[in-house]
C-alpha positions, 0 to 999 in steps of 0.5 A: 300502712303509715303515711309519710308527710308528703303522701297525706291528704293535707297536712298543718306544718307547724313550725316549732322553730318559727314559734320559739322566735316569735316568742323571742322577738316578743320578749325582745320587744317588750324588756327584761322587766315584763313576763311573756304568757304564751296564750294556748287557748284553742288548742294554740289557735289551732296549732296544737296546744302542748307542742306549742306550749312545751315550745313557747317557754323554750322561747322564753314565755314564763306562764301560760294561758288557756280560756277553760279549765279543761284546756289547762288541765290537759297541759298538766296532765301533760307534765308541763309545770309553768304557770298556767292562767285559765279565765273561762269559769262556770258554775260547778266548774272544776275548781278543785281539780284546778287548786289541785292542779296548781292553776291560777284561776279567774274570778270576775265575780262573787259567785266564783268567788264562793266557789273557789273558797269552798273547793279550797276548804274541801281541798285543804289547800289555798287556791291560787286566785286572779281577780280580773276587772271589766274596764270597758270590754263588756265581757268577763270582768267585775264591774268597777262598781262592784270591784270594791266588794269583790277586792274586800271578800277575796282579802277576807278569803286570803286571811282565812288562808283559802286562796292567794290573789296572784294577779289583777288584770283586764283586757282591751276592746279595741287595742287593734284600732290603733288610736281608739278613745277606748284605750285610754278609757280602758287604762285609766280605769284600769289603773284606778282598779289597781290602786283601789285593790293595792291600797286595800292590800292585795299584793298581786305577783303580776299585773297584766291588761296587754293581749297581742296588739298592745302587746306590739303597739302599746308599751304602757299597757305592759305592767307585769305581764303581757299575754300574745296570743295570735302574735306568737303564731306570727299572724297580724292581730288586724290589718291596722297594726300591720304586717306580723313581718314588721314585727319580726314575726313568722307564720307557724302554720303552713296548710298544705294539700295534694291535687286529687284529680287533674281533668281537662274540660270544655268551655261553658263547664259549670264547677261545683255546686250551684254553678256560680263558676262557669269555665269561659274556654277549654281548661284544665280543673284541679280538684283539692281534697279540703272543705269546709269540714277541714276549716276551709271558709265557704265564705271563700268561695269564688275568691280564696287563692292557694299556690299550684307550684309557682302560680297562684290560682283562685277557687273556682266555684263554692267551696264544698264540704270536703273539697274544692276546685281551682282552674288551672287555665290549661296548665298541665298539672300531676295528680298529687302536685302541692297546692299551698292553702296559706303560710308565711307568704314569702314563697309566694303562698297567700296568707292566713290574712289573704284568707281572711279577707277573702272570707270577710273574717279575721285570720285568728278564725282562719288558723282555729279552724282548721279540723281535726281531719288535718293532721298536724305536722311539726318541724323543728322539733326538739326532744321536749316539744312533742308528747308519745302521742304527737310523735307519728306527726312530728317531723325533725325537719 
């Protein structure tokens, strides 16, 4: 028997209309001379990579970004032809497949340049390569001291017809902390590394550095292209930046469950593992069939909130693997009643940011951790948003 969205144990409702509107809002913010790359890594931050990639393009994004090459190749397998940059390569990666799929592949060191040029020779095709500069984040990217050699070797490979250097880019460490001194320091370093590469002869199609917080608050960092990730999904990068709604952005994901059980219990009754919550008086308990295996953070035990009917309730006791409990305070609620864990917040429901504070983490983690047991139900769907394999959980509402 097929289930309808309303009868599912739980569902993550993904509003593709909100995603398209968010991309349009971001485009307005950066202006017509700056392109937008929709970042869809980590299964589009838990929202579903292929439908969200298509919606982002419909909203005006001209590039897509992924972390791993396999994420990028999956977009190509789904028939998406837009430019795609992927940046997290490891030795022995699928360089030739990336070349044949016309991916833009990030090179941060000589080992990667050697592997991509070897794959280009084998494929008999030119590889599209973007050089990444480590301007101070200390993760991926080439250190300034090693930059001249990497640029020189890349230009040599380009002169041999093996690669085309299509981009120069970097990434901020603290753009979500307005005024942090590293922001200016990194930007200055990027300008210096750009100047060296371009003086040496690199003519990139795009230069880019701005992630979500920089896209929203640092126009001097926009260059040719910005790379919004979490902002595209209507979630604020940080409390210091301010609520997403302040930037005209709306949450794309709404996590909903249904009460599996409602029962009366006496005062002094322990709830869930460890009895960290004990009822003060006779009350009603509601069982929510979602747990940490579904992505509900155990660290939010006793602190996370949900909306049941028109009242916000707090998680009572520990979040378990498959379920948690809320104290309904004696109210009569029927099994099957809707429970909203988080959404846009405009109907009184908690937001992903609320859950992040309850779990002492960031909202990025809240949305990306929602597991595969929770079906994604797509709303405001256009014919190009959803593949046939997604259709069973798509809705045109």
